[in-house]
PAFITOR-174409 format. One line per 4 residues: number of its first residue (from 0); their letters; for each residue x negated, y negated, z negated of N, C-alpha, C. Coordinates in pm, 1 decimal. Example, Ala and Ser with C-alpha at 12.3 -4.5 7.8 and 13.67 -1.06 7.14 Angstrom:
REM PAFITOR-174409
0 = AS = -1319.0/569.0/-780.0/-1230.0/450.0/-780.0/-1320.0/330.0/-780.0; -1285.0/225.0/-708.0/-1367.0/106.0/-714.0/-1290.0/-3.0/-787.0
This chain:
REM PAFITOR-174409
0 = MRDA = 5111.9/2276.7/-5865.9/5078.8/2292.2/-5699.8/5040.5/2421.7/-5640.9; 5128.0/2475.7/-5529.2/5121.7/2609.5/-5510.5/5005.6/2685.9/-5484.4; 4917.1/2578.4/-5416.1/4764.6/2651.2/-5390.1/4682.1/2635.8/-5450.5; 4683.0/2572.7/-5594.1/4583.9/2521.9/-5702.3/4518.6/2642.3/-5735.1
4 = ELIA = 4570.9/2772.0/-5720.4/4481.0/2877.2/-5794.9/4385.3/2908.8/-5684.9; 4448.6/2903.9/-5555.2/4349.1/2941.8/-5409.9/4242.4/2880.4/-5418.5; 4282.6/2726.3/-5407.8/4186.0/2625.6/-5390.1/4070.9/2634.1/-5459.9; 4086.4/2669.0/-5610.3/3998.9/2698.3/-5727.5/3902.5/2809.6/-5723.7
8 = ALAR = 3990.5/2898.1/-5671.3/3893.8/3040.2/-5633.4/3802.1/3010.8/-5505.4; 3859.2/2954.6/-5397.9/3780.1/2920.8/-5261.9/3657.1/2851.6/-5345.6; 3673.6/2739.3/-5443.6/3549.2/2648.6/-5482.8/3460.4/2691.5/-5546.9; 3517.3/2798.5/-5629.2/3397.0/2860.9/-5701.4/3322.5/2953.7/-5572.5
12 = LVED = 3370.9/3035.0/-5486.8/3294.7/3091.0/-5392.8/3197.6/3024.8/-5333.8; 3231.1/2918.9/-5275.5/3137.1/2825.3/-5187.7/3047.6/2772.7/-5270.3; 3093.7/2749.8/-5424.0/2982.9/2671.8/-5498.8/2876.6/2772.2/-5504.3; 2898.9/2883.0/-5509.5/2796.1/2982.0/-5540.2/2691.8/3010.7/-5405.2
16 = RPSR = 2788.5/3026.7/-5265.8/2674.5/3030.6/-5192.6/2770.9/2955.1/-5075.8; 2689.7/2818.9/-5035.7/2766.5/2697.9/-4957.6/2783.5/2783.6/-4800.5; 2697.4/2869.7/-4745.3/2688.4/2904.4/-4598.1/2781.2/3020.6/-4585.8; 2844.8/3037.9/-4730.8/2950.8/3158.8/-4713.7/3032.0/3115.3/-4606.4
20 = GFWK = 3122.1/3234.8/-4502.6/3209.3/3184.0/-4403.3/3323.0/3221.5/-4419.6; 3445.3/3159.4/-4320.7/3553.0/3195.2/-4393.6/3585.4/3362.0/-4416.9; 3543.0/3448.9/-4300.8/3606.9/3579.4/-4308.2/3516.1/3664.9/-4492.0; 3385.8/3635.4/-4509.2/3349.5/3657.9/-4633.2/3446.9/3639.0/-4762.9
24 = CCAQ = 3474.6/3494.1/-4754.5/3613.9/3417.3/-4841.9/3668.2/3529.5/-4848.6; 3748.4/3543.7/-4714.0/3845.5/3587.4/-4737.0/3852.6/3707.9/-4765.7; 3775.0/3789.8/-4743.9/3749.7/3937.4/-4801.3/3705.9/3947.1/-4927.9; 3657.6/3869.5/-5011.2/3600.6/3858.2/-5132.6/3725.4/3814.8/-5241.6
28 = LRKV = 3825.5/3731.1/-5156.3/3923.3/3685.2/-5261.1/4056.3/3787.7/-5242.6; 4062.8/3875.4/-5124.6/4210.5/3947.4/-5122.5/4155.1/4079.3/-5189.1; 4025.2/4122.1/-5234.3/3971.3/4241.3/-5319.3/4040.7/4220.8/-5456.9; 4065.9/4064.3/-5506.4/4122.9/4047.2/-5643.9/4260.8/4009.8/-5627.5
32 = RPDW = 4291.0/3919.7/-5509.5/4451.6/3888.8/-5455.9/4483.6/3939.6/-5359.7; 4548.6/4058.9/-5341.3/4586.1/4130.1/-5189.8/4703.0/4062.2/-5154.2; 4784.8/3959.4/-5232.6/4907.1/3918.1/-5172.0/4857.6/3792.5/-5101.2; 4758.3/3734.3/-5108.3/4716.8/3617.6/-5038.2/4664.4/3661.3/-4902.9
36 = NPKR = 4744.4/3630.7/-4795.0/4710.4/3686.7/-4660.4/4625.0/3592.5/-4594.4; 4553.5/3672.9/-4475.2/4438.1/3549.6/-4430.1/4492.0/3436.2/-4396.2; 4608.7/3434.1/-4340.7/4651.5/3292.1/-4275.0/4675.9/3165.7/-4360.6; 4722.1/3213.0/-4507.3/4725.7/3136.7/-4612.7/4602.6/3081.9/-4648.9
40 = IYRV = 4516.4/3172.3/-4673.1/4323.2/3153.4/-4673.7/4299.1/3056.3/-4618.2; 4349.1/3091.2/-4492.8/4251.0/3001.8/-4360.2/4313.7/2861.2/-4367.7; 4445.7/2837.8/-4380.0/4508.9/2714.6/-4403.4/4438.9/2614.5/-4539.1; 4448.7/2715.6/-4633.2/4370.9/2631.5/-4733.4/4219.3/2613.7/-4729.0
44 = YKAM = 4174.3/2670.7/-4660.1/4011.1/2659.7/-4635.1/3991.9/2532.7/-4561.7; 4062.7/2529.9/-4418.2/4054.6/2430.3/-4348.5/4089.1/2299.9/-4424.2; 4223.3/2309.5/-4499.7/4213.1/2166.8/-4579.4/4127.1/2142.1/-4657.9; 4031.0/2222.5/-4704.2/3930.6/2194.9/-4784.7/3802.7/2116.1/-4708.0
48 = KLNL = 3811.2/2142.7/-4580.1/3692.0/2128.5/-4477.4/3592.5/2210.8/-4472.1; 3625.8/2321.4/-4529.9/3507.6/2427.2/-4539.8/3487.7/2506.6/-4403.2; 3541.3/2463.1/-4303.8/3534.2/2553.5/-4163.5/3403.2/2463.1/-4096.0; 3295.5/2507.0/-4160.8/3188.9/2461.5/-4101.1/3148.2/2468.6/-3949.1
52 = RRAA = 3089.2/2385.0/-3907.3/3057.9/2386.2/-3718.3/2948.0/2467.5/-3718.9; 2931.8/2561.7/-3605.8/2823.2/2653.7/-3619.1/2757.8/2573.9/-3508.7; 2609.9/2574.2/-3516.1/2515.8/2544.4/-3436.3/2493.5/2613.4/-3283.2; 2548.1/2557.3/-3202.6/2520.4/2628.4/-3058.9/2382.6/2695.5/-3029.8
56 = RRRL = 2358.9/2819.1/-3006.3/2222.0/2866.0/-2981.7/2179.8/2779.4/-2853.1; 2039.2/2711.8/-2859.3/2004.2/2661.7/-2776.1/1924.6/2753.9/-2630.3; 1958.7/2738.0/-2521.5/1915.9/2806.1/-2398.5/1776.4/2758.0/-2367.1; 1685.5/2854.8/-2371.2/1538.9/2820.8/-2337.7/1548.5/2828.8/-2185.0
60 = PKRE = 1433.0/2739.5/-2133.2/1414.5/2797.7/-1971.8/1359.7/2896.1/-1959.1; 1388.7/2985.7/-1867.8/1313.0/3116.8/-1820.6/1159.5/3069.9/-1809.6; 1082.1/3180.4/-1874.3/922.5/3117.8/-1888.0/894.4/3253.3/-1824.9; 783.3/3242.6/-1678.5/718.6/3356.7/-1638.9/596.0/3433.2/-1734.9
64 = RVAL = 591.0/3552.5/-1739.4/477.1/3573.5/-1775.6/343.8/3546.6/-1727.6; 258.4/3473.3/-1798.5/111.3/3399.1/-1737.3/-3.6/3525.2/-1805.5; -65.0/3565.9/-1752.8/-216.1/3650.4/-1809.0/-313.5/3555.3/-1893.2; -324.8/3631.7/-1989.7/-407.0/3564.2/-2108.6/-556.9/3475.3/-2044.9
68 = YVPR = -546.4/3376.4/-2040.8/-640.4/3320.5/-1932.2/-794.5/3277.0/-1983.0; -893.5/3369.3/-1981.1/-1024.0/3320.2/-2072.4/-1109.6/3220.4/-1991.0; -1087.2/3091.5/-2055.9/-1157.0/2970.0/-2013.0/-1311.5/2960.7/-1974.3; -1347.6/2920.2/-1881.0/-1506.9/2901.2/-1869.2/-1569.1/2785.4/-1902.1
72 = LPDT = -1500.1/2713.9/-1947.8/-1538.5/2563.1/-2015.6/-1463.1/2508.0/-2149.9; -1532.8/2451.5/-2218.4/-1479.8/2400.2/-2350.5/-1370.4/2318.8/-2282.2; -1261.0/2281.8/-2377.0/-1135.1/2196.1/-2384.7/-1054.7/2205.0/-2243.0; -1067.6/2333.5/-2202.0/-1018.1/2357.6/-2084.9/-830.5/2386.6/-2121.7
76 = VWSI = -823.1/2490.7/-2223.7/-697.7/2580.7/-2280.0/-708.6/2538.7/-2421.7; -653.0/2487.5/-2454.7/-613.5/2474.1/-2643.7/-515.9/2580.3/-2664.8; -499.1/2658.5/-2778.5/-390.3/2712.0/-2811.0/-334.9/2650.6/-2924.6; -188.4/2611.0/-2944.8/-149.3/2549.8/-3106.4/-31.7/2634.2/-3132.0
80 = DFMS = -37.8/2628.2/-3269.8/83.6/2695.8/-3333.6/124.0/2671.5/-3478.1; 227.2/2692.0/-3547.1/255.7/2669.1/-3683.0/275.7/2786.4/-3783.0; 247.1/2750.8/-3895.9/234.2/2854.3/-3985.3/316.1/2825.8/-4111.1; 364.6/2868.2/-4193.1/443.4/2835.5/-4324.2/414.8/2925.9/-4435.0
84 = DALA = 399.3/2851.5/-4538.9/332.3/2916.2/-4676.9/425.2/2804.5/-4812.9; 386.2/2856.6/-4902.0/453.3/2795.6/-5014.8/354.4/2746.3/-5136.2; 368.5/2588.6/-5180.9/292.3/2611.3/-5345.9/322.4/2691.9/-5441.2; 254.0/2676.9/-5560.7/280.9/2740.9/-5660.1/411.8/2708.2/-5736.7
88 = CGRR = 479.4/2609.3/-5703.2/602.1/2548.3/-5755.1/735.3/2630.6/-5665.7; 661.7/2688.0/-5532.9/800.1/2741.2/-5446.8/834.0/2600.1/-5315.5; 779.3/2526.0/-5329.7/806.0/2435.5/-5218.0/736.0/2451.8/-5114.9; 784.7/2466.2/-4965.4/750.3/2544.7/-4893.1/694.3/2408.2/-4794.8
92 = FRTF = 553.8/2461.8/-4723.5/480.6/2356.6/-4651.2/438.6/2428.2/-4512.5; 401.4/2366.8/-4438.8/354.7/2405.0/-4279.2/233.2/2366.8/-4257.8; 164.7/2445.6/-4143.6/32.6/2436.0/-4114.3/25.3/2417.3/-3968.0; -0.3/2322.5/-3912.4/-21.7/2317.6/-3763.2/-161.3/2315.5/-3729.9
96 = NVVD = -233.0/2426.4/-3640.8/-320.1/2491.5/-3601.7/-373.6/2482.1/-3457.0; -482.8/2407.8/-3425.8/-525.7/2369.4/-3311.3/-667.5/2440.2/-3263.9; -660.7/2534.8/-3171.3/-788.4/2618.4/-3127.4/-828.5/2597.7/-2977.4; -924.8/2596.8/-2955.4/-995.2/2611.9/-2832.4/-1017.2/2750.1/-2782.9
100 = DFNR = -975.5/2769.1/-2701.7/-984.4/2938.1/-2659.0/-1109.2/2952.8/-2606.9; -1183.5/2878.2/-2561.1/-1298.8/2867.6/-2494.2/-1397.1/2941.4/-2579.1; -1415.9/2867.5/-2728.9/-1530.8/2953.1/-2797.0/-1443.3/2968.0/-2937.6; -1298.3/2974.7/-2934.1/-1225.1/2989.3/-3037.1/-1264.3/2908.7/-3186.3
104 = EALH = -1302.1/2789.6/-3137.2/-1332.8/2670.8/-3219.6/-1201.7/2637.8/-3301.6; -1189.8/2588.7/-3411.5/-1084.7/2568.1/-3500.2/-1097.7/2393.4/-3492.9; -1001.9/2343.0/-3408.1/-1019.9/2196.2/-3354.5/-941.1/2120.4/-3486.6; -827.3/2157.2/-3538.8/-756.4/2053.8/-3610.8/-679.8/2169.0/-3739.3
108 = IEID = -665.3/2131.1/-3844.4/-525.9/2216.8/-3934.3/-456.2/2123.2/-3969.9; -371.4/2092.4/-3965.6/-245.0/1969.8/-4025.6/-171.4/2030.1/-4104.1; -128.2/1990.7/-4238.1/-60.3/2016.9/-4351.8/13.5/1960.8/-4442.1; 162.6/1975.0/-4443.4/235.7/1879.6/-4462.2/370.7/1987.1/-4489.0
112 = TSIT = 464.1/1918.0/-4575.2/584.0/1952.7/-4571.1/687.9/1969.5/-4469.7; 664.9/1879.5/-4349.0/725.8/1841.7/-4261.9/639.2/1773.2/-4107.3; 655.7/1868.3/-3989.4/544.5/1806.8/-3891.5/627.6/1795.4/-3785.8; 695.3/1672.5/-3742.4/803.5/1673.5/-3626.4/711.5/1663.2/-3488.7
116 = SARL = 785.8/1676.3/-3394.3/739.7/1621.6/-3263.9/704.2/1483.6/-3243.3; 734.2/1403.3/-3288.1/635.7/1276.3/-3324.8/520.0/1267.5/-3397.3; 535.1/1340.0/-3501.2/400.6/1339.5/-3597.3/308.0/1427.5/-3498.6; 327.4/1581.9/-3382.5/248.4/1609.6/-3330.9/170.1/1495.6/-3241.2
120 = VRIF = 226.2/1388.8/-3180.0/186.7/1308.1/-3100.7/59.9/1219.9/-3188.5; 110.7/1197.7/-3285.5/27.5/1105.7/-3381.3/-122.2/1205.3/-3400.6; -109.7/1337.0/-3464.5/-191.9/1423.5/-3450.7/-324.6/1440.7/-3341.9; -229.2/1443.7/-3200.6/-313.6/1451.9/-3089.4/-403.0/1344.8/-3057.2
124 = EQIK = -333.1/1216.0/-3098.8/-396.4/1077.3/-3066.2/-507.8/1081.7/-3161.1; -513.0/1115.2/-3258.9/-641.0/1107.1/-3339.4/-722.5/1231.5/-3317.2; -711.3/1351.2/-3275.9/-790.9/1435.6/-3190.3/-852.5/1337.4/-3085.6; -759.3/1281.2/-3019.5/-793.0/1242.2/-2872.7/-947.5/1156.6/-2918.8
128 = RDHG = -919.8/1047.3/-3018.6/-1046.8/981.0/-3092.4/-1135.9/1022.1/-3107.2; -1145.3/1173.8/-3171.7/-1236.9/1202.1/-3228.2/-1322.0/1292.1/-3122.7; -1212.5/1372.1/-3029.0/-1282.2/1480.8/-2944.8/-1262.0/1492.8/-2789.9; -1156.3/1439.6/-2785.4/-1076.2/1395.4/-2649.4/-991.7/1529.2/-2627.9
132 = LPQV = -893.6/1557.1/-2496.3/-837.7/1640.9/-2482.5/-807.9/1756.6/-2364.6; -738.1/1853.1/-2379.7/-782.0/1971.3/-2287.3/-667.8/1937.0/-2181.5; -704.4/2033.3/-2093.9/-649.5/2014.1/-1951.4/-495.3/2087.6/-1970.1; -500.7/2161.5/-2070.7/-390.4/2258.4/-2115.4/-337.1/2298.4/-2233.6
136 = LRSD = -229.8/2255.1/-2299.8/-188.7/2319.3/-2429.7/-101.1/2435.8/-2399.5; -134.0/2543.3/-2500.7/-45.4/2681.8/-2507.7/22.9/2689.0/-2611.7; 154.1/2717.3/-2600.8/233.9/2677.5/-2704.9/355.3/2806.6/-2691.1; 436.6/2839.3/-2799.9/537.6/2922.7/-2775.3/658.0/2785.5/-2763.3
140 = NGPE = 763.3/2846.8/-2780.6/902.7/2757.7/-2760.6/957.1/2682.5/-2888.0; 880.7/2665.3/-3009.0/944.9/2607.9/-3084.2/972.9/2480.3/-3078.8; 1094.5/2407.5/-3151.7/1163.1/2259.9/-3145.6/1028.4/2128.3/-3102.2; 979.0/2168.5/-3177.1/865.9/2050.2/-3205.2/788.2/2057.7/-3062.3
144 = FLGE = 774.2/2172.1/-3024.1/651.3/2150.3/-2870.6/761.8/2092.9/-2766.1; 898.9/2157.8/-2783.2/1019.5/2126.0/-2672.5/1082.2/1947.7/-2725.3; 1046.4/1869.3/-2784.7/1069.2/1750.2/-2805.5/1043.8/1641.3/-2752.7; 1102.5/1589.5/-2706.7/1099.4/1485.4/-2617.8/975.9/1392.6/-2623.1
148 = AFTQ = 973.2/1349.3/-2771.2/817.0/1265.4/-2790.1/709.0/1321.8/-2759.5; 661.2/1448.5/-2775.9/546.9/1516.9/-2776.3/542.1/1560.4/-2597.4; 634.9/1583.3/-2544.9/659.6/1646.7/-2393.6/616.8/1542.5/-2327.6; 686.1/1444.9/-2363.1/678.8/1270.3/-2300.0/509.5/1239.6/-2285.5
152 = WAKT = 465.2/1274.9/-2446.3/344.1/1204.5/-2461.0/262.1/1295.2/-2351.4; 260.2/1409.4/-2384.0/183.9/1515.8/-2304.3/184.7/1503.8/-2148.6; 272.7/1458.9/-2092.5/301.1/1415.5/-1975.3/215.3/1284.2/-1904.3; 225.8/1145.0/-1986.0/182.6/1063.5/-1982.9/29.1/1072.8/-2020.4
156 = SGVA = -48.1/1140.8/-2093.1/-184.9/1163.2/-2119.2/-271.3/1281.2/-1999.6; -140.4/1353.4/-1918.3/-193.3/1466.2/-1830.7/-249.8/1568.7/-1867.1; -182.1/1605.4/-1993.2/-184.2/1740.8/-2036.9/-80.7/1825.7/-2010.2; -104.0/1930.1/-1925.5/-17.1/2009.8/-1919.9/23.1/2124.6/-2044.1
160 = IQYI = 166.4/2128.6/-2053.6/203.0/2224.6/-2163.9/256.7/2367.5/-2102.6; 165.0/2483.7/-2180.6/209.3/2610.4/-2080.9/265.8/2665.7/-2203.9; 401.6/2682.1/-2178.5/486.2/2754.8/-2271.3/468.9/2952.0/-2292.0; 474.5/2999.7/-2364.2/461.4/3136.2/-2349.3/607.9/3189.9/-2363.2
164 = QPGK = 634.1/3309.9/-2309.1/755.3/3372.2/-2306.6/809.1/3394.3/-2405.9; 963.2/3367.1/-2436.9/1018.4/3368.0/-2617.5/983.9/3550.1/-2657.9; 964.1/3550.9/-2764.7/921.9/3713.0/-2837.1/793.9/3749.6/-2795.9; 695.4/3664.4/-2727.5/582.3/3713.9/-2668.9/492.3/3699.5/-2768.3
168 = PNQN = 438.1/3670.8/-2865.9/323.6/3608.5/-2932.1/206.7/3668.6/-2855.5; 201.5/3777.9/-2836.4/44.7/3844.6/-2731.9/10.4/3752.8/-2619.0; 75.2/3662.0/-2589.0/48.1/3581.1/-2478.9/-20.3/3439.8/-2538.9; -5.8/3466.7/-2624.3/-85.2/3339.1/-2716.7/-188.5/3403.1/-2825.0
172 = AYIE = -263.5/3481.1/-2800.9/-351.6/3588.4/-2892.1/-460.0/3501.3/-2948.9; -524.9/3394.8/-2867.9/-613.3/3338.9/-2958.3/-593.6/3296.6/-3090.2; -461.3/3209.9/-3073.2/-433.6/3135.8/-3185.7/-350.2/3242.2/-3289.6; -273.6/3332.6/-3235.1/-226.5/3444.4/-3355.4/-325.4/3509.5/-3435.9
176 = RFNR = -473.4/3541.6/-3364.1/-569.8/3597.4/-3423.5/-625.2/3559.7/-3523.7; -635.8/3417.4/-3465.3/-693.4/3247.0/-3584.4/-576.9/3265.2/-3685.4; -450.2/3256.4/-3690.2/-395.4/3261.9/-3788.5/-330.9/3369.2/-3878.0; -403.7/3487.8/-3824.6/-402.7/3628.4/-3914.6/-553.6/3547.7/-4017.8
180 = TFRE = -667.5/3550.3/-3960.9/-764.7/3496.7/-4028.2/-712.1/3401.8/-4156.2; -691.8/3257.0/-4099.6/-668.6/3167.0/-4203.0/-579.3/3214.3/-4309.5; -470.5/3302.1/-4265.6/-349.7/3372.2/-4369.0/-432.7/3461.5/-4487.2; -514.6/3524.6/-4412.9/-570.0/3634.5/-4515.4/-686.3/3564.5/-4614.9
184 = EVLD = -778.7/3466.5/-4583.7/-903.7/3433.9/-4614.9/-898.4/3288.5/-4696.7; -741.0/3220.9/-4690.9/-708.1/3097.7/-4723.1/-574.3/3118.4/-4848.8; -468.5/3153.0/-4722.0/-341.4/3093.8/-4773.6/-314.6/3226.6/-4871.8; -345.5/3364.6/-4820.4/-331.9/3449.4/-4930.2/-440.2/3437.3/-5049.6
188 = QHLF = -520.7/3401.8/-5061.3/-622.6/3427.8/-5147.5/-618.7/3318.2/-5268.9; -533.3/3192.6/-5246.6/-518.6/3102.6/-5375.1/-387.5/3096.6/-5373.3; -341.0/3040.4/-5504.6/-226.5/2954.3/-5522.3/-228.1/2845.4/-5540.7; -203.4/2758.1/-5442.4/-185.6/2636.7/-5446.7/-123.9/2547.0/-5526.2
192 = ARLE = -142.0/2450.3/-5587.0/-53.4/2355.5/-5673.8/-3.4/2217.5/-5623.2; -86.5/2167.9/-5527.3/-87.3/2064.5/-5448.5/-122.7/2072.4/-5308.1; -26.6/2005.8/-5221.1/-76.1/1993.5/-5097.4/-238.3/1934.6/-5084.5; -271.2/1859.8/-5152.9/-433.9/1814.9/-5157.6/-507.2/1925.7/-5171.1
196 = DVRE = -496.8/2004.9/-5257.8/-539.1/2159.3/-5276.2/-556.8/2241.3/-5142.8; -436.6/2254.3/-5100.8/-423.7/2311.2/-4949.6/-523.3/2260.2/-4808.3; -495.3/2127.8/-4823.5/-585.6/2050.9/-4712.7/-749.1/2076.6/-4733.6; -770.0/2049.9/-4913.8/-942.5/2053.1/-4901.7/-956.1/2207.2/-4866.8
200 = AAYW = -896.4/2321.9/-4914.1/-938.7/2462.3/-4898.0/-941.3/2470.8/-4733.7; -868.5/2446.5/-4674.3/-873.5/2431.9/-4544.0/-969.3/2359.1/-4457.5; -997.7/2249.0/-4503.2/-1124.4/2182.8/-4432.9/-1232.1/2263.4/-4473.3; -1274.6/2285.0/-4603.2/-1397.1/2350.8/-4604.5/-1367.7/2527.2/-4550.6
204 = WMLD = -1296.1/2544.8/-4541.0/-1301.7/2708.5/-4478.8/-1315.8/2667.2/-4299.1; -1249.5/2553.4/-4277.4/-1242.9/2563.8/-4106.1/-1445.9/2505.1/-4063.7; -1487.3/2460.2/-4145.2/-1630.5/2408.2/-4132.7/-1711.5/2569.5/-4135.8; -1659.6/2642.9/-4220.6/-1763.2/2773.9/-4243.6/-1722.0/2848.9/-4101.2
208 = YNEQ = -1569.7/2833.2/-4055.7/-1532.3/2911.4/-3952.4/-1616.6/2861.5/-3825.9; -1620.4/2729.1/-3791.4/-1697.1/2700.2/-3647.8/-1806.9/2692.5/-3680.5; -1933.8/2679.7/-3798.5/-2059.5/2643.4/-3819.1/-2123.0/2803.0/-3859.6; -2070.0/2851.6/-3946.5/-2132.7/2956.3/-3999.3/-2055.3/3085.6/-3970.4
212 = RPHE = -1976.5/3120.6/-3933.9/-1901.1/3251.3/-3920.6/-1968.4/3315.1/-3757.9; -2010.0/3432.3/-3770.9/-2063.3/3456.1/-3610.8/-1926.8/3576.4/-3566.4; -1856.1/3525.4/-3416.8/-1789.7/3556.2/-3380.9/-1830.3/3709.3/-3269.0; -1764.6/3817.8/-3295.1/-1854.0/3918.6/-3219.1/-1791.6/3931.0/-3083.1
216 = SLGD = -1669.2/3819.0/-3053.8/-1629.1/3829.3/-2908.9/-1732.9/3682.0/-2816.0; -1801.9/3612.5/-2943.2/-1880.8/3538.9/-2889.0/-2034.0/3594.3/-2849.6; -2066.0/3689.4/-2872.1/-2180.3/3747.9/-2887.8/-2261.9/3733.2/-3017.7; -2186.0/3742.9/-3127.7/-2230.4/3704.2/-3279.4/-2261.7/3557.0/-3257.2
220 = LTPA = -2247.9/3488.6/-3222.9/-2249.8/3333.8/-3205.2/-2134.8/3266.5/-3297.6; -2150.7/3162.6/-3327.2/-2092.0/3076.4/-3400.8/-1996.8/3015.7/-3290.4; -1873.3/2932.2/-3324.2/-1806.3/2865.6/-3211.7/-1884.7/2732.3/-3188.9; -1957.7/2669.1/-3261.5/-2043.3/2550.5/-3262.0/-2145.7/2615.3/-3178.2
224 = EYRQ = -2203.8/2706.0/-3197.6/-2359.9/2737.5/-3111.4/-2292.7/2789.8/-2978.0; -2164.9/2837.0/-2987.3/-2114.4/2891.2/-2850.9/-2101.7/2774.8/-2732.8; -2075.3/2636.2/-2797.5/-2035.1/2535.2/-2743.6/-2139.6/2474.0/-2710.9; -2259.2/2473.6/-2776.4/-2353.0/2432.1/-2736.3/-2448.2/2462.0/-2603.9
228 = QAAS = -2426.2/2661.8/-2649.9/-2512.5/2714.8/-2508.5/-2398.0/2654.8/-2391.6; -2275.2/2627.8/-2415.4/-2217.0/2596.7/-2287.0/-2249.8/2479.6/-2254.3; -2303.4/2381.1/-2313.9/-2338.6/2252.7/-2250.8/-2502.3/2250.8/-2192.0; -2578.9/2346.7/-2272.6/-2680.5/2401.9/-2184.6/-2683.7/2474.3/-2089.7
232 = GSTF = -2562.2/2517.2/-2071.8/-2556.7/2616.4/-1917.4/-2613.4/2768.3/-1935.8; -2590.5/2819.7/-2073.1/-2653.1/2944.8/-2077.8/-2551.2/3033.1/-2155.1; -2412.6/3034.6/-2133.2/-2339.2/3113.8/-2199.5/-2304.9/3235.0/-2125.0; -2286.9/3329.5/-2208.8/-2253.6/3481.1/-2141.2/-2090.3/3466.6/-2156.7
236 = EVSA = -2062.4/3579.0/-2065.1/-1916.6/3608.8/-2064.6/-1833.1/3624.8/-2163.2; -1753.1/3580.7/-2213.8/-1620.8/3584.3/-2312.4/-1578.7/3706.3/-2304.4; -1545.6/3771.5/-2414.2/-1466.2/3889.2/-2428.1/-1283.7/3827.8/-2439.8; -1235.0/3875.3/-2413.5/-1072.2/3854.1/-2427.7/-1012.1/3930.1/-2538.9
């Protein structure tokens, strides 16, 4: 077969790097066999069905800049975001974090290898049973937050979603600060073997964060204390 050597060479290249595109392969091959011209290589490349489809870039709707709002009451605006890390074996996992912007309270930390838009609905239905829901959810433009299951649930539940501008994490500053603390004090401090270990560490840390740790921005009160003061009508002005 005339192209047998070329087929074998291409197969070796893509076996090592499956995502390697045509021009990378072509450049590699022609270093060794300059007599193989690009047209011939491409003909064989297509015949081997290696010309992978490129995913079209998703065009995001234009987001208007919104000043960071400091809520005056609990459960007015919650910020939500994802983080990622890995177990000791290298298996990746994600955390989904929910924070009340009013008193910086950590309302929920979900941990799993995959958290979809539909999974978010189940998470918020659980939070609704235990705590209630906010008026507004502030998030970035991640695919889970744009998914139909989640956006339709929010609309049905009477919860507005406030998307920040792409590439402007400072517009979601409360949860970005929370994420940094969670990473420094939990994710970076331990090498976890199992997801259950991460969940247990996050649970106990969240209790301490909400009930024991004083927050300077809350006048050195804990989130739990600040919420209690709000209920009695004696909170002071929170700093952004």
